[in-house]
C-alpha positions in Angstrom: -11.2 -5.4 18.6 -10.4 -5.2 15.3 -6.7 -5.4 14.2 -4.5 -4.4 11.2 -0.7 -5.1 10.1 0.7 -2.1 7.8 3.5 -3.7 5.7 5.7 -0.6 5.3 8.7 0.0 2.9 12.2 0.7 4.3 13.2 1.8 0.8 10.8 4.7 0.7 7.1 4.8 1.4 4.7 7.6 0.0 3.7 9.4 3.4 0.0 10.1 2.7 -0.4 6.3 1.3 0.7 5.1 4.8 -0.3 7.9 7.2 -3.9 8.5 5.9 -4.8 4.8 6.1 -3.3 4.5 9.7 -5.0 7.5 11.1 -8.1 7.0 9.6 -8.0 3.2 11.0 -6.8 4.2 14.3 -9.7 7.1 14.7 -12.0 4.2 13.9 -10.8 2.1 16.7 -8.8 -0.4 15.0 -5.5 -1.5 16.6 -2.6 -1.2 14.4 0.8 -2.7 14.0 3.6 -2.0 11.7 6.0 -4.2 10.1 9.0 -3.8 7.7 11.4 -6.4 5.9 14.0 -6.1 8.5 12.2 -4.9 11.4 14.0 -1.4 11.1 11.9 1.9 11.0 10.3 2.4 7.5 11.9 5.3 5.2 9.6 8.2 3.9 10.0 9.1 0.5 11.2 13.0 1.0 9.4 13.9 -2.2 5.9 12.8 -0.8 6.6 15.4 2.2 7.1 18.5 -0.3 4.5 20.9 -0.3 4.1 20.7 -4.2 3.0 17.0 -3.3 1.0 17.5 -0.1 -0.7 20.9 -1.0 0.6 22.6 1.8 3.3 23.5 4.3 0.9 22.5 7.1 0.1 19.1 5.8 3.7 18.3 5.0 4.6 19.2 8.7 1.7 16.9 9.7 2.8 13.9 7.7 6.3 14.5 9.0 5.3 14.6 12.7 3.5 11.4 12.4 6.4 9.8 10.4 8.9 10.9 13.0 6.9 10.2 16.1 4.4 7.5 15.7 5.5 4.8 18.0 4.2 2.1 15.8 6.1 3.5 12.8 9.5 3.8 15.0 9.2 0.2 16.4 8.1 -2.1 13.5 8.2 -5.8 13.8 10.3 -7.9 11.3 7.9 -9.4 8.5 9.2 -12.9 9.3 7.7 -12.7 12.7 4.2 -11.6 11.9 1.2 -13.7 10.6 -1.9 -12.7 8.7 -4.0 -15.1 10.7 -3.5 -12.8 13.7 -5.3 -9.7 11.9 -8.3 -8.8 10.2 -6.5 -7.1 7.7 -3.3 -6.7 6.2 -2.4 -3.2 4.6 0.5 -2.5 1.9 1.1 1.1 1.6 2.6 2.2 -1.5 5.6 4.3 -2.7 8.4 3.5 -5.1 10.7 2.1 -2.4 8.0 -0.8 -2.5 9.6 -2.0 -5.8 13.0 -2.6 -4.0 11.6 -4.5 -0.8 8.3 -5.1 -0.1 7.0 -6.6 -3.6 10.2 -8.7 -3.6 9.8 -10.2 0.1 8.7 -13.4 0.4 7.3 -12.9 3.7 5.3 -10.1 2.3 3.8 -12.1 -0.3 2.9 -14.9 2.0 1.2 -12.3 4.2 -0.9 -10.9 1.1 -1.7 -14.4 0.2 -2.9 -15.7 3.3 -4.9 -12.3 4.0 -7.2 -13.1 1.1 -7.3 -16.9 1.2 -9.7 -17.6 3.8 -13.3 -16.4 4.4 -12.0 -14.0 7.5 -9.1 -11.6 6.2 -8.9 -8.7 3.8 -6.0 -6.9 2.5 -5.5 -3.4 1.0 -2.8 -2.5 -1.6 -2.0 0.8 -2.4 -0.1 2.3 -5.6 3.3 1.0 -6.2 2.7 -1.9 -3.6 -0.1 -3.1 -6.1 3.3 -4.7 -7.9 3.1 -7.5 -5.4 0.2 -9.0 -6.8 2.1 -9.8 -9.9 4.5 -11.8 -7.9 2.3 -13.7 -5.5 0.9 -17.2 -5.9 -2.6 -18.3 -4.6 -2.9 -21.7 -2.6 -4.3 -23.0 -5.8 -0.9 -22.4 -7.5 -2.2 -19.5 -9.8 -1.1 -15.7 -9.8 -2.9 -14.0 -7.0 -4.0 -11.2 -9.5 -5.0 -13.4 -12.1 -8.4 -12.6 -13.1 -9.1 -9.9 -10.4 -10.1 -6.5 -10.9 -7.4 -4.2 -9.7 -6.3 -0.4 -9.8 -2.8 0.8 -9.2 -0.1 3.3 -10.4 -0.5 3.9 -13.7 2.0 3.9 -16.8 0.6 7.2 -17.7 1.8 8.6 -14.4 5.1 6.7 -14.4 6.1 8.2 -17.6 6.1 11.7 -15.9 8.7 10.5 -13.3 11.1 8.3 -14.7 13.5 9.2 -17.7 14.1 7.5 -20.9 16.2 4.7 -19.4 13.5 4.3 -16.6 15.8 6.2 -14.1 14.1 7.9 -11.0 14.9 11.4 -9.9 16.9 9.8 -7.3 19.3 8.0 -9.8 17.8 4.5 -9.1 16.9 2.3 -11.9 13.1 1.3 -11.8 13.0 -2.5 -11.6 9.4 -2.7 -13.4 6.6 -0.8 -14.1 3.6 -1.9 -12.0 0.8 -1.5 -14.5 2.7 -3.8 -17.2 3.6 -6.3 -14.4 0.0 -6.7 -13.0 -1.4 -6.9 -16.6 1.1 -9.6 -17.5 -0.1 -11.7 -14.6 -3.5 -11.7 -15.5 -5.0 -8.8 -13.6 -7.8 -7.0 -14.9 -6.5 -3.4 -14.8 -8.2 0.0 -14.6 -6.8 3.1 -12.9 -9.9 5.0 -13.7 -7.7 8.0 -15.0 -11.1 9.9 -15.7 -11.8 9.8 -11.7 -10.5 11.9 -8.8 -10.3 8.6 -6.9 -9.8 5.1 -7.7 -10.6 2.2 -5.3 -11.4 -1.3 -6.4 -12.8 -4.1 -4.4 -12.4 -7.8 -5.9 -13.6 -10.3 -3.0 -11.1 -9.9 0.1 -9.0 -7.7 -1.9 -8.9 -3.9 -2.1 -6.7 -1.9 -4.2 -6.2 1.8 -4.5 -4.6 3.9 -7.5 -2.1 6.1 -5.6 -1.8 9.7 -4.2 -5.3 11.3 -3.6 -6.9 7.8 -3.2 -5.5 6.7 0.2 -8.3 8.0 2.5 -11.0 6.6 0.5 -9.2 3.3 0.1 -9.0 3.5 4.2 -12.6 4.0 4.4 -13.6 1.3 1.8 -11.8 -1.3 4.0 -13.6 -0.3 7.1 -16.8 -0.6 5.3 -15.6 -4.1 4.0 -14.8 -4.7 7.7 -18.1 -3.7 9.0 -16.6 -0.6 10.9 -18.2 2.6 10.9 -16.1 5.1 8.9 -15.2 8.1 10.8 -16.3 11.7 9.5 -13.5 13.4 7.4 -12.1 16.6 9.0 
């Protein structure tokens, strides 16, 4: 059976960007394991459960139900105890919270590097989690993102969220802007702002822009793994 590891933030993951891939892969028969930096249950960004973000009260309730009741999300493994070699794919859902934990975590970075190093593994990185590419080194000693085509959370969207001092609505100072860091590390950035969805494949690395692209990203990963994509409902 194909299996996948989800690396999820304890500082605030974006509900759709984790739960849509989680349910899509599960429906396709993929066995899913969840890991967080410390092994504590991941924390959802409450803004991502607001009907203004999800589109409806019904969708907000569906996402919250999965967040609160999915056993895999409620009993994750610590990142230090898992290995990319044990999984066919490693997924990094987004959310601003990743900037404070996952993207800075040495074990998360190693999981990403190992997932794309050989001929077998693959990685999917979504939204703000794409920032981890700027801080991860390949086995050759180069920045993992150098020369790769990627998409991710764009500056144009970030500017609508933070204030003039890069402070988030919840009062936290944003450590960096994903687009700036990935470009500075040598990534070929294109968030395809003229398109409704943005998913980019470069070898064993799949990246997704953010909200609205999560399902397409999961389906793309399934195709890369040679698995039939379940019909959207």
